[in-house]
VOMARZA-827249 format. One record per residue (C-alpha): y, x, z. Coordinates in nm, 4 decimals. Layout:
REM residues N
<<Y; X; Z>>
...
REM end
This chain:
REM residues 329
<<0.1486; -5.7706; 2.6443>>
<<0.4300; -5.5443; 2.4626>>
<<0.2471; -5.2340; 2.4910>>
<<-0.0719; -5.4195; 2.3580>>
<<0.1393; -5.5339; 2.0760>>
<<0.2937; -5.2000; 1.9793>>
<<-0.0376; -5.0386; 1.9762>>
<<-0.1822; -5.3109; 1.7611>>
<<0.1278; -5.2576; 1.5075>>
<<0.0616; -4.8603; 1.4567>>
<<-0.2892; -4.8969; 1.4716>>
<<-0.2928; -5.1639; 1.1665>>
<<0.0084; -4.9617; 0.9507>>
<<-0.2076; -4.6175; 0.9919>>
<<-0.5051; -4.8251; 0.8786>>
<<-0.6255; -4.9035; 0.4942>>
<<-0.5925; -5.2223; 0.3398>>
<<-0.9740; -5.2136; 0.3232>>
<<-1.0420; -5.0853; 0.6331>>
<<-0.8511; -5.3573; 0.8523>>
<<-1.1164; -5.5717; 1.0743>>
<<-1.1882; -5.9234; 1.0182>>
<<-0.9742; -6.1931; 1.2111>>
<<-1.1820; -6.4277; 1.3784>>
<<-1.1064; -6.7623; 1.4785>>
<<-0.9658; -6.8126; 1.7885>>
<<-1.0018; -7.1352; 2.0250>>
<<-0.7169; -7.3613; 1.9744>>
<<-0.6800; -7.3741; 2.3976>>
<<-0.3407; -7.3512; 2.6120>>
<<-0.3850; -6.9654; 2.6563>>
<<-0.4351; -6.8933; 2.3156>>
<<-0.1437; -7.1124; 2.2239>>
<<0.0919; -6.9728; 2.5220>>
<<-0.0179; -6.6329; 2.3861>>
<<0.1022; -6.6974; 2.0466>>
<<0.4487; -6.8158; 2.1841>>
<<0.4831; -6.5215; 2.3956>>
<<0.4418; -6.3069; 2.0924>>
<<0.6938; -6.4810; 1.9112>>
<<1.0181; -6.3417; 2.0739>>
<<0.8719; -5.9962; 2.0665>>
<<0.8156; -6.0076; 1.6955>>
<<1.1900; -6.0414; 1.5990>>
<<1.2636; -5.6744; 1.6783>>
<<1.0131; -5.5542; 1.4723>>
<<1.0593; -5.8190; 1.1842>>
<<1.4407; -5.7328; 1.1670>>
<<1.3766; -5.3749; 1.0983>>
<<1.1078; -5.4754; 0.8067>>
<<1.1372; -5.2910; 0.4866>>
<<0.9504; -5.4596; 0.2781>>
<<0.6950; -5.7739; 0.2369>>
<<0.3883; -5.5189; 0.2620>>
<<0.5855; -5.3591; 0.6248>>
<<0.5909; -5.7554; 0.7365>>
<<0.2128; -5.8558; 0.6639>>
<<0.1017; -5.4929; 0.8730>>
<<0.3484; -5.6546; 1.1507>>
<<0.1938; -5.9818; 1.1143>>
<<-0.1726; -5.8951; 1.1299>>
<<-0.0968; -5.6527; 1.4269>>
<<0.0638; -5.9285; 1.5815>>
<<-0.2713; -6.1389; 1.5704>>
<<-0.4743; -5.8412; 1.6150>>
<<-0.2893; -5.8670; 1.9766>>
<<-0.3591; -6.1711; 2.0484>>
<<-0.7225; -6.1426; 1.9551>>
<<-0.7388; -5.8922; 2.1943>>
<<-0.5409; -6.0406; 2.5035>>
<<-0.7646; -6.3618; 2.4764>>
<<-1.0649; -6.1418; 2.4392>>
<<-1.2275; -6.2451; 2.1294>>
<<-1.4859; -6.0778; 1.9573>>
<<-1.3630; -5.8123; 1.7024>>
<<-1.5882; -5.6372; 1.4707>>
<<-1.5965; -5.2724; 1.5108>>
<<-1.6262; -5.1492; 1.1439>>
<<-1.4197; -5.2442; 0.8705>>
<<-1.4811; -5.6147; 0.6728>>
<<-1.6693; -5.4686; 0.3599>>
<<-1.9231; -5.2830; 0.6385>>
<<-2.1487; -5.5837; 0.7568>>
<<-2.5007; -5.5252; 0.9097>>
<<-2.7752; -5.6760; 0.7413>>
<<-2.9864; -5.9671; 0.8174>>
<<-3.2743; -5.8815; 0.9957>>
<<-3.6415; -6.0151; 0.8648>>
<<-3.8139; -6.2713; 1.1014>>
<<-4.1222; -6.1680; 1.2807>>
<<-4.3214; -6.4623; 1.1326>>
<<-4.2276; -6.3208; 0.7579>>
<<-4.3215; -5.9962; 0.8286>>
<<-4.6430; -6.1299; 0.9320>>
<<-4.7134; -6.2738; 0.6137>>
<<-4.6043; -6.0198; 0.4565>>
<<-4.8787; -5.7942; 0.6367>>
<<-5.1491; -6.0322; 0.6079>>
<<-5.1087; -6.0426; 0.2133>>
<<-5.1041; -5.6694; 0.1786>>
<<-5.4151; -5.6764; 0.3611>>
<<-5.5849; -5.9389; 0.1558>>
<<-5.4652; -5.8054; -0.1678>>
<<-5.6654; -5.4853; -0.0559>>
<<-5.9708; -5.6470; 0.0090>>
<<-5.9226; -5.8266; -0.3213>>
<<-5.9144; -5.4961; -0.4841>>
<<-6.2508; -5.4030; -0.2731>>
<<-6.4517; -5.6870; -0.3708>>
<<-6.3135; -5.6418; -0.7665>>
<<-6.4459; -5.2562; -0.7326>>
<<-6.8011; -5.3988; -0.5693>>
<<-6.8374; -5.6423; -0.8381>>
<<-6.7990; -5.4053; -1.1057>>
<<-7.0597; -5.1857; -0.9359>>
<<-6.9233; -4.9276; -0.7191>>
<<-7.1765; -4.9203; -0.4034>>
<<-6.9724; -4.6729; -0.1528>>
<<-7.0437; -4.7270; 0.1932>>
<<-6.6829; -4.8133; 0.2723>>
<<-6.6449; -5.0831; 0.0072>>
<<-6.9730; -5.2106; 0.1286>>
<<-6.8686; -5.2399; 0.4322>>
<<-6.5484; -5.4147; 0.3601>>
<<-6.7249; -5.6972; 0.1068>>
<<-6.9452; -5.7302; 0.4203>>
<<-6.6563; -5.8187; 0.6579>>
<<-6.5202; -6.0481; 0.3899>>
<<-6.8075; -6.2223; 0.4382>>
<<-6.8740; -6.2940; 0.7908>>
<<-6.9289; -6.6016; 0.9520>>
<<-7.0883; -6.7053; 0.6204>>
<<-7.5016; -6.7039; 0.5578>>
<<-7.4571; -6.4853; 0.2162>>
<<-7.6501; -6.1444; 0.1629>>
<<-7.5614; -5.9080; -0.0441>>
<<-7.8880; -5.8780; -0.1951>>
<<-7.9182; -6.2489; -0.3049>>
<<-7.9225; -6.2446; -0.7067>>
<<-7.6096; -6.5073; -0.7141>>
<<-7.3999; -6.2768; -0.5061>>
<<-7.1810; -6.2327; -0.8192>>
<<-7.0504; -6.5676; -0.8311>>
<<-6.9674; -6.5768; -0.4681>>
<<-6.7603; -6.2148; -0.4975>>
<<-6.5741; -6.4320; -0.7859>>
<<-6.5341; -6.7716; -0.5509>>
<<-6.4156; -6.5366; -0.2749>>
<<-6.1646; -6.3752; -0.4768>>
<<-6.0123; -6.7231; -0.5908>>
<<-6.0110; -6.8308; -0.2559>>
<<-5.8109; -6.5399; -0.1303>>
<<-5.6117; -6.5594; -0.4236>>
<<-5.5398; -6.8889; -0.3509>>
<<-5.4423; -6.7872; 0.0216>>
<<-5.1586; -6.5401; -0.1264>>
<<-5.0118; -6.8249; -0.3548>>
<<-4.9813; -7.0252; -0.0551>>
<<-4.8096; -6.7462; 0.1767>>
<<-4.5978; -6.6541; -0.0631>>
<<-4.4852; -7.0056; -0.1818>>
<<-4.4254; -7.0505; 0.2209>>
<<-4.1709; -6.7243; 0.2088>>
<<-4.0297; -6.8690; -0.1139>>
<<-3.9271; -7.1916; 0.0567>>
<<-3.8011; -7.0302; 0.3170>>
<<-3.5974; -6.7722; 0.1122>>
<<-3.4260; -7.0726; -0.1072>>
<<-3.3600; -7.2672; 0.2170>>
<<-3.2070; -6.9747; 0.4163>>
<<-2.9850; -6.9193; 0.0652>>
<<-2.8956; -7.2963; 0.0742>>
<<-2.8000; -7.2609; 0.4564>>
<<-2.5788; -6.9353; 0.4295>>
<<-2.4053; -7.0505; 0.1111>>
<<-2.3183; -7.3952; 0.3322>>
<<-2.1797; -7.2096; 0.5956>>
<<-1.9644; -6.9544; 0.4124>>
<<-1.8231; -7.2325; 0.1888>>
<<-1.6994; -7.3796; 0.5019>>
<<-1.5869; -7.0530; 0.6314>>
<<-1.4998; -6.8619; 0.3083>>
<<-1.4507; -7.0189; -0.0319>>
<<-1.3349; -6.7034; -0.1633>>
<<-1.6463; -6.4715; -0.1066>>
<<-1.8909; -6.7423; -0.1443>>
<<-1.7327; -6.7485; -0.5185>>
<<-1.7064; -6.3901; -0.5058>>
<<-2.0976; -6.3763; -0.4322>>
<<-2.2011; -6.6307; -0.7227>>
<<-2.0008; -6.4129; -0.9733>>
<<-2.2313; -6.1819; -1.2178>>
<<-2.1359; -5.8418; -1.2168>>
<<-1.9230; -5.7564; -1.4952>>
<<-1.8948; -5.3881; -1.6606>>
<<-1.5388; -5.2470; -1.6221>>
<<-1.3661; -4.9714; -1.7214>>
<<-1.3445; -4.6754; -1.5275>>
<<-1.0865; -4.4731; -1.6785>>
<<-0.7533; -4.3843; -1.5512>>
<<-0.5078; -4.6679; -1.5754>>
<<-0.1764; -4.7031; -1.7299>>
<<0.1146; -4.5531; -1.6169>>
<<0.3485; -4.7443; -1.4131>>
<<0.6789; -4.6428; -1.5251>>
<<0.5650; -4.6945; -1.9526>>
<<0.4297; -5.0272; -1.8144>>
<<0.7706; -5.1318; -1.6772>>
<<0.9408; -4.9886; -1.9889>>
<<0.7471; -5.1411; -2.2213>>
<<0.7486; -5.5186; -2.0725>>
<<1.1264; -5.4180; -2.0053>>
<<1.1835; -5.3738; -2.3938>>
<<1.0186; -5.6862; -2.4820>>
<<1.1884; -5.9314; -2.2511>>
<<1.5395; -5.7543; -2.1297>>
<<1.6914; -5.6094; -2.4192>>
<<1.8749; -5.8108; -2.6491>>
<<1.6695; -5.8409; -3.0125>>
<<1.8519; -6.0036; -3.3548>>
<<1.6003; -6.1904; -3.5053>>
<<1.6462; -6.3861; -3.8679>>
<<1.5335; -6.7114; -3.7292>>
<<1.4750; -6.9995; -3.9955>>
<<1.7107; -7.3345; -3.9874>>
<<1.4588; -7.4668; -3.7817>>
<<1.5464; -7.2815; -3.5005>>
<<1.9125; -7.4895; -3.5361>>
<<1.7384; -7.8042; -3.5531>>
<<1.5335; -7.7348; -3.1968>>
<<1.8348; -7.5835; -3.0335>>
<<2.0068; -7.9256; -3.1113>>
<<1.7756; -8.1612; -2.9809>>
<<1.7740; -7.8766; -2.6117>>
<<2.1343; -7.9469; -2.5855>>
<<2.1197; -8.2608; -2.3437>>
<<1.8316; -8.0670; -2.1416>>
<<1.9747; -7.9904; -1.8255>>
<<1.8475; -7.6174; -1.7030>>
<<1.6445; -7.5600; -1.4395>>
<<1.8114; -7.4891; -1.0862>>
<<1.7693; -7.1299; -0.9552>>
<<1.4688; -7.1004; -0.7343>>
<<1.6057; -7.0586; -0.3700>>
<<1.3662; -6.9871; -0.1285>>
<<1.4559; -7.0848; 0.2507>>
<<1.2706; -7.0792; 0.5775>>
<<1.2463; -7.4664; 0.5655>>
<<1.0513; -7.4159; 0.2249>>
<<0.8027; -7.1823; 0.4389>>
<<0.7543; -7.3838; 0.7529>>
<<0.6703; -7.6819; 0.5063>>
<<0.4342; -7.4888; 0.3224>>
<<0.2558; -7.3162; 0.5721>>
<<0.2699; -7.6701; 0.7745>>
<<0.0151; -7.8228; 0.5261>>
<<-0.2027; -7.5148; 0.4585>>
<<-0.5304; -7.5329; 0.6620>>
<<-0.5296; -7.3172; 0.9678>>
<<-0.8922; -7.1302; 0.8623>>
<<-0.9396; -7.0917; 0.4873>>
<<-1.0264; -6.7633; 0.3466>>
<<-0.7306; -6.5698; 0.3412>>
<<-0.6512; -6.3235; 0.0618>>
<<-0.6222; -5.9706; 0.0666>>
<<-0.4575; -5.9211; 0.3229>>
<<-0.7152; -6.1071; 0.5599>>
<<-0.4468; -6.3424; 0.7452>>
<<-0.5113; -6.6291; 0.8102>>
<<-0.2825; -6.9887; 0.7866>>
<<-0.2853; -6.9987; 1.1453>>
<<-0.0927; -6.6980; 1.2457>>
<<0.1789; -6.7773; 1.0076>>
<<0.2107; -7.1054; 1.1638>>
<<0.2249; -6.9821; 1.5212>>
<<0.4689; -6.6613; 1.4279>>
<<0.7640; -6.9179; 1.3481>>
<<1.0013; -6.6199; 1.3933>>
<<0.8777; -6.4582; 1.0673>>
<<0.9442; -6.7508; 0.8590>>
<<1.3157; -6.6620; 0.7888>>
<<1.1995; -6.3113; 0.7189>>
<<0.9706; -6.3940; 0.4827>>
<<1.1913; -6.6537; 0.2709>>
<<1.4427; -6.3565; 0.2531>>
<<1.2113; -6.0988; 0.1777>>
<<0.9922; -6.3562; -0.0918>>
<<1.3461; -6.4806; -0.2539>>
<<1.4506; -6.1057; -0.3199>>
<<1.1284; -6.0118; -0.4662>>
<<1.1464; -6.3108; -0.6935>>
<<1.5169; -6.1849; -0.7920>>
<<1.3883; -5.8441; -0.8629>>
<<1.0899; -5.9688; -1.0542>>
<<1.3859; -6.1870; -1.2547>>
<<1.5302; -5.8820; -1.3425>>
<<1.2498; -5.7003; -1.4656>>
<<1.2012; -5.9742; -1.7233>>
<<0.8625; -6.1378; -1.5793>>
<<0.8551; -6.5152; -1.6991>>
<<0.7988; -6.6980; -1.3159>>
<<0.7429; -7.0454; -1.3569>>
<<0.8097; -7.2010; -1.0214>>
<<0.7751; -7.6146; -0.9226>>
<<1.1303; -7.7882; -1.0175>>
<<1.1651; -7.9013; -0.6668>>
<<1.1670; -7.5619; -0.4958>>
<<0.8560; -7.4859; -0.3240>>
<<0.7373; -7.8507; -0.2454>>
<<0.3961; -7.7392; -0.3775>>
<<0.2401; -7.6144; -0.0766>>
<<-0.0407; -7.3977; -0.3113>>
<<0.2479; -7.2275; -0.4862>>
<<0.4322; -7.0872; -0.1711>>
<<0.0998; -7.0003; 0.0290>>
<<-0.0623; -6.7929; -0.2880>>
<<0.2938; -6.6232; -0.2402>>
<<0.2040; -6.5854; 0.1390>>
<<-0.1090; -6.4525; 0.0737>>
<<0.0174; -6.2425; -0.2011>>
<<0.1844; -5.9698; 0.0205>>
<<-0.0414; -5.6492; -0.0113>>
<<0.1266; -5.5110; -0.3380>>
<<0.4906; -5.3719; -0.3632>>
<<0.7504; -5.5596; -0.5330>>
<<0.8366; -5.4133; -0.9163>>
<<1.1611; -5.1898; -0.9091>>
<<1.4592; -5.3712; -1.0341>>
<<1.5518; -5.3631; -1.3507>>
REM end
């Protein structure tokens, strides 16, 4: 079990984020829980040497991957972005072939009605009137051709509506299933494509310097008298206590989160954060360091007054472990 864990962690560290496999739902039975409990003490060694949130995320994802392999869960071979396309049902292919053949017959009937008497055209017209008492030499053949063409067009319309009803039903069914399993992917599929710039992004050092000059460096402003009035009114307001993230805050926030809701960019579900309880202390320490560094840079951080009693606030932080923290000021 230890060798599988080490191999999975090394594999995740060498794999780009977008190429990670999608972690499947595992059955919540005794074997799965026992495997997760057995890997918990093994993770302590890796988490103690974790450098930052990115490394911690790789360790947790590797541990989840190891559990899936131990319990025999089915993993996709390719990355998360590559999914096999859905196959077209056989009955739909038959209807589409039937529509194509009928359209060809309609074209030849129209050609015969226009005066084209080639043997191939005449043979097709006779086949279309097979089983009827219609002769091509009778005087009202033009009217019979028009009625036959209209009948074939109505058949094409009925077949097309059948395919359209199936497509709409399949789309609704797929969206309902996707809403239950991965809401993020559903909303992303419903978004309209937006054109964005393809040029080179701004330099990171210039961006940090720009915002530091706005937030961190003291500037003397000549304010009006209204600022003194506001300052006197706010003098009795108690300032907000410093935000201190503890392991209990992480445990409480993760406990209330759904197990298999759509994960963030790292692809790690909340179930694994609940199972690997040994990571809560490390996550609390690293999130506190990231928060302190962001405050040093001068970013405006707004958190609930009673720490992380709001589940969504901390879970969003737990899912945002992809990007590196900004450098200290």
